[in-house]
PAZA-726673 format. One line per 5 residues: number of its first residue (from 1); their letters; for each residue x, y, z of N, C-alpha, C. Coordinates in steps of 0.001 Angstrom, whole numbers, plus 500000, padded with zeros to 6 digits. Example, Ala and Ser with C-alpha at 12.3 -4.5 7.8 and 13.67 -1.06 7.14 Angstrom:
REM residues 2
1	AS	513190/494310/507800/512300/495500/507800/513200/496700/507800 | 512850/497750/507080/513670/498940/507140/512900/500030/507870
END
This chain:
REM residues 90
1	MKQVI	671366/813470/747161/670275/814466/747205/670245/815736/746389 | 669147/815818/745583/669135/816934/744905/669047/818409/745515 | 669611/819535/745042/669416/820742/745795/668805/821619/744791 | 667778/822470/745300/667097/823374/744607/667817/824719/744390 | 668089/825093/743252/668858/826404/743081/667893/827409/742191
6	RLTES	667447/828547/742915/666824/829493/742195/667601/830570/741629 | 667537/830643/740404/668095/831716/739525/667245/832671/738968 | 667619/833931/738875/666772/834945/738024/667263/834812/736613 | 666602/835487/735668/667228/835349/734253/668352/836080/734023 | 668578/837179/734977/669920/837854/734946/670873/836967/735450
11	DLHRI	670725/836219/736645/671740/835239/737029/672233/834480/735948 | 671113/833746/735355/671442/832845/734333/672184/833463/733145 | 671846/834581/732899/672550/835411/731765/674028/835604/732059 | 674198/835950/733381/675606/836133/733861/676465/834937/733908 | 675944/833774/734387/676570/832479/734390/676926/832081/733007
16	VKESV	676106/832059/731959/676416/831659/730736/677585/832552/730093 | 677380/833927/730363/678437/834948/729697/679737/834552/730436 | 679746/834246/731640/681172/834090/732328/681748/832643/731836 | 680788/831843/731570/681325/830432/731001/681801/830587/729557 | 681120/831156/728926/681528/831614/727343/682945/832231/727363
21	RKILN	683168/833383/728287/684386/834002/728636/685481/833169/728941 | 685191/832216/729796/686166/831215/730138/686410/830351/728912 | 685613/829956/728265/685834/828828/727168/686622/829593/725982 | 686416/830916/725797/687057/831644/724838/688588/831579/725255 | 688687/831949/726602/690091/831987/726871/690854/830710/726648
26	EYGEG	690256/829538/727222/690636/828131/726821/691077/827877/725621 | 690215/827977/724641/690435/827646/723140/691267/828584/722541 | 691231/829884/722732/691955/831029/722053/691794/830620/720621 | 692962/830924/719959/692807/830795/718481/693600/829702/717878 | 693417/829269/716768/694138/828110/716182/693236/827249/715388
31	EGSQE	693881/826005/714860/693008/825302/714086/692068/824612/714720 | 690725/824411/714209/689706/823653/715153/688972/824527/716243 | 689558/825716/716541/689091/826442/717723/687638/826847/717419 | 687298/827277/716314/685922/827702/715928/684876/826569/716036 | 685212/825403/715477/684415/824332/715790/684215/823839/717362
36	NLGTA	685266/823953/718039/685285/823730/719544/684415/824763/720253 | 684489/825979/719826/683618/827032/720451/682224/826980/719924 | 682037/826421/718728/680662/826088/718448/680041/825133/719030 | 680805/824106/719381/680272/823027/720027/680019/823385/721559 | 680914/824097/722183/680837/824611/723425/679400/825494/723692
41	YMMAI	679172/826346/722568/678211/827313/722552/676693/826654/722557 | 676857/825660/721723/675560/824794/721542/675183/824011/722976 | 676380/823427/723554/676110/822899/724652/675539/823709/726057 | 676164/824876/725866/675563/825860/726837/673952/826340/726637 | 673700/826551/725406/672332/826928/724839/671412/825614/725389
46	DGVHS	671823/824472/725015/670977/823421/725424/670667/823128/726850 | 671711/823409/727713/671767/823481/728992/670589/824496/729692 | 670553/825645/729120/669752/826849/729311/668381/826348/728924 | 668306/825669/727844/666900/825376/727306/666157/824275/728148 | 667070/823341/728777/666600/822279/729534/665937/822663/730902
51	IYDER	666783/823802/731327/666365/824299/732664/665139/825005/732506 | 664913/825852/731423/663847/826500/731056/662551/825538/730869 | 662873/824551/730028/661571/823618/729879/661260/822897/731077 | 662183/822525/731969/661864/821829/733283/660926/822760/734001 | 661250/824117/734168/660375/825080/735090/659144/825305/734301
56	MKRAE	659065/825321/733018/657755/825456/732144/656963/824304/732480 | 657382/823082/732374/656479/821873/732667/656026/822006/734115 | 656960/822216/735052/656434/822440/736475/655378/823237/736508 | 655479/824494/736049/654461/825429/735996/653173/825197/735418 | 653326/824614/734341/652090/824087/733636/651216/823106/734536
61	NIAKY	652055/822081/735181/651412/821183/735942/650726/821728/737207 | 651273/822748/737866/650909/823483/738878/649491/824270/738440 | 649448/824685/737231/648454/825500/736703/647161/824454/736579 | 647437/823460/735889/646382/822443/735688/645839/821942/736954 | 646543/821695/737889/646037/821079/739228/645185/822245/739895
66	AAKKR	645719/823438/739700/644853/824520/740382/643610/824798/739703 | 643525/824652/738297/642342/824718/737705/641360/823588/738014 | 641846/822463/738017/641187/821184/738389/640410/821374/739922 | 641323/821890/740799/640811/822011/742174/639690/823383/742048 | 639857/824339/741408/638897/825363/741253/637516/824829/740853
71	KEHGI	637564/823923/739739/636296/823385/739273/635649/822456/740062 | 636527/821700/740850/635936/820684/741699/635238/821392/742968 | 635700/822537/743379/635174/823034/744481/634143/824160/744143 | 633861/824307/742766/633033/825376/742404/633404/826718/742665 | 634777/827180/742773/635088/828420/742930/634890/829339/741791
76	PVDYF	634373/830584/741824/634140/831305/740696/635605/831684/740112 | 635532/831833/738731/636873/832098/737967/637345/833333/738399 | 636551/834533/738859/636870/835759/739209/637951/835756/740392 | 637613/834671/741414/638525/834457/742437/639762/833933/742124 | 639757/833057/741176/641164/832461/740709/642033/833417/740055
81	VKGMN	641397/834377/739144/641974/835442/738515/642475/836400/739443 | 641792/836634/740354/642144/837753/741427/643447/837184/742123 | 643495/835826/742570/644635/835218/743039/645883/835155/742055 | 645708/835152/740855/646812/835027/739850/647379/836482/739883 | 646627/837506/739654/646886/838818/739774/647619/839349/740854
86	KARKK	647082/838668/742095/647785/839006/743446/649376/838466/743382 | 649513/837264/742786/650807/836557/742920/651748/837438/741737 | 651309/837886/740631/651925/838740/739734/652608/839720/740370 | 651774/840543/741235/652406/841759/741835/653575/841650/742698 | 653782/840336/743250/654765/840117/744308/656158/839941/743599
END
């Protein structure tokens, strides 16, 4: 069963920062360490991007659905925009 985890941008930043710090401590210095660190860095960045991309796709689908329903029911755009502005204030 999948579990939904909600993270703020600062939470995500903190998690990546802590992970990088742990990796730096594990790899330390020596032959090949920079290559290993570069690989770990890109893996972390790719993970962050995939989370962001997934959320953006979900938000885009919700927006398209909402716009479709607004048109189907003949709701004026003013009400739709009013609802969006109300949500932004939360």
